[in-house]
Structure formats: structure tokens, C-alpha cells
C-alpha positions, 0 to 999 in steps of 0.5 A: 551736450555732445551725444545731444547733437551730431558730431562736428562732421556731420554737421559740417555735411549739414551746412554743405548740403543746406541745413538751416543754420539758425539752431540752438546749438553751434560747433565754436573754435577760437581758431585754434583747432579746438571745437566745442559745442555752444548755445547760440546766447554765447556766440558774440565772443568766439565764432569763427568765419562760419559757425557750424549748426548743432541741431539738436533731435527736435530740430532735425525731426522738424526738419525731416518732416519737410521731406514726408507727405503730410498727414503721414509723416508723424507716424513714419518718423516715429517708426524711423526713429525707433529703427535708426539703431537697428541693421536693416532697410526701410522703406520710405515713400518708395525710396530705399534707406540703408541704415548707416549704423550711427552711434547716437541718434542725432548722428542717425537723425542728421544722416537720414536727413543727408539721405533725403536731402539727396533724394530731393534734389 
């Protein structure tokens, strides 16, 4: 599951920046400084005070699409998904996105969401 959601530090940043916290998976802890990923159905017995949503790729893409112009967002997102592992600069609605060289697709998409969120405010 670890390669299907952003790492813990990125999920913390997503929460701080306002990413919706209603997801299928969460980073959970037993309050002993150990974290692991759990499905939302198992949250009753292991939540810390503030669980961190661990969005899967489809959840990240759905939120990224909210920042893009309607009618164009599917094509733009498709291009971005293909390009996120590359080395380069991309223009999105006259904004320049520089790839952060994430090691997994969920990490790359979480970086992109944070980048878009910073520019939307």
C-alpha cells in the first residue's frame, strides 16, 4: 500500500494546506511514533488525535482537476501524469510548474496539488 498513497510527510502537508480529509485510507498510529496505512473502516481503534488522510491516485486527481479550467482538465491532467516523473518545466494556465522529482506517482501528485493550492490563494 505504501506506493499507492503519498508518504506521511506529504500527507501532513496536504492536511495543513486544506486537502479534504475524507479518503479511503489514512496514516494511523498507536501513539508510539510508529505509523502505518489503514483503511477507513478500521479507524475505530487506532486513531491519533489528528489522523492524516492518505489519498490514492484517483482521489488526488479528482482534487487536482478542481484547479483546472473545465472542459480542458482531463487532457491537462493526463499530460501531467505522464510528465511528473520527467525532468522539466510545464506551463499550466500561465503558471510554471517545475517537477519536484518525486519517487512515486502519489508523491508527485501531492506535490502538484500543493503547488496548485499555493497559487489558488
